[in-house]
C-alpha positions in Angstrom: 6.2 0.7 -1.2 6.6 3.1 1.7 4.1 5.8 1.9 4.5 9.0 3.9 2.1 11.8 4.8 2.7 15.2 3.3 -0.7 16.9 4.0 -2.3 17.9 7.3 -4.3 15.1 9.0 -7.7 16.8 8.1 -6.8 16.9 4.4 -5.9 13.2 4.5 -9.2 12.5 6.3 -11.0 14.1 3.3 -9.1 11.8 0.9 -9.4 8.7 3.0 -12.8 7.4 1.6 -11.5 7.5 -2.0 -8.2 5.9 -0.9 -10.0 3.1 0.8 -12.3 2.5 -2.1 -9.3 2.4 -4.4 -7.5 -0.1 -2.1 -10.6 -2.3 -2.1 -10.8 -2.1 -5.9 -7.1 -3.1 -6.1 -7.7 -6.0 -3.7 -10.7 -7.3 -5.6 -8.6 -7.1 -8.8 -5.9 -9.2 -7.0 -3.3 -6.4 -7.4 -3.1 -5.4 -3.7 -1.4 -8.0 -1.5 -1.0 -6.1 1.8 -1.4 -2.5 3.0 -1.4 -0.8 6.4 0.3 1.6 8.8 3.9 1.2 10.2 4.8 1.8 13.8 7.6 4.0 15.0 10.8 2.4 16.1 9.5 1.8 19.6 6.6 -0.3 18.0 4.2 1.7 20.2 3.0 4.5 18.0 1.6 4.4 14.5 3.4 7.4 13.1 1.6 7.9 9.8 3.9 6.0 7.6 2.5 3.0 5.8 3.5 0.1 3.5 1.7 -1.1 0.5 2.6 -4.3 -1.4 1.2 -4.6 -4.9 1.3 -7.6 -7.2 2.7 -6.1 -10.4 4.5 -7.4 -13.5 6.9 -4.4 -13.6 8.1 -1.4 -11.8 6.1 0.8 -14.2 2.9 -1.1 -13.4 3.5 -0.8 -9.7 4.2 2.9 -10.1 1.0 3.3 -12.1 -1.0 1.7 -9.3 0.6 4.0 -6.7 0.0 7.1 -8.8 -3.7 6.2 -9.3 -4.2 6.0 -5.5 -6.2 9.1 -4.5 -4.0 9.5 -1.4 -1.0 10.1 -3.8 -2.7 11.7 -6.7 -4.6 14.2 -4.5 -1.5 15.2 -2.5 -2.1 13.5 0.8 0.9 11.3 0.8 4.1 10.6 -1.2 5.7 7.3 -1.7 9.0 5.5 -2.2 8.7 2.5 -4.4 11.1 -0.5 -4.3 11.2 -4.0 -5.7 11.3 -6.8 -3.3 13.0 -10.0 -4.1 11.9 -12.7 -1.7 14.7 -15.2 -1.2 13.7 -17.0 2.0 10.4 -18.1 3.5 7.3 -19.2 1.8 3.5 -19.0 1.9 2.1 -22.2 3.4 -0.1 -24.1 0.9 -3.2 -23.6 3.0 -2.8 -19.8 2.7 -2.1 -19.7 -1.1 -5.8 -19.7 -2.1 -6.2 -16.5 -0.1 -3.6 -14.7 -2.2 -5.0 -16.1 -5.5 -8.4 -14.6 -4.8 
């Protein structure tokens, strides 16, 4: 999922503690795989866009996770959700326990 700011930075700062608490809750529930900001095309500036990868059984479940994130539900950011089919690559066996926790 790509997430994009729609509120002024000070408004997003006010939502940030609840967003981070939600992300931690999702991580602890093994539903959040990765999350973080994306750079601009020069790879120098972090422009406010972000990416979140959830572990979900369906598109509806992933959308419910995104909708419940305070950053989205309180109007700080909007998101575009997509499914990702991984065809190539793999997670090395020694890292798999980190994803199962």
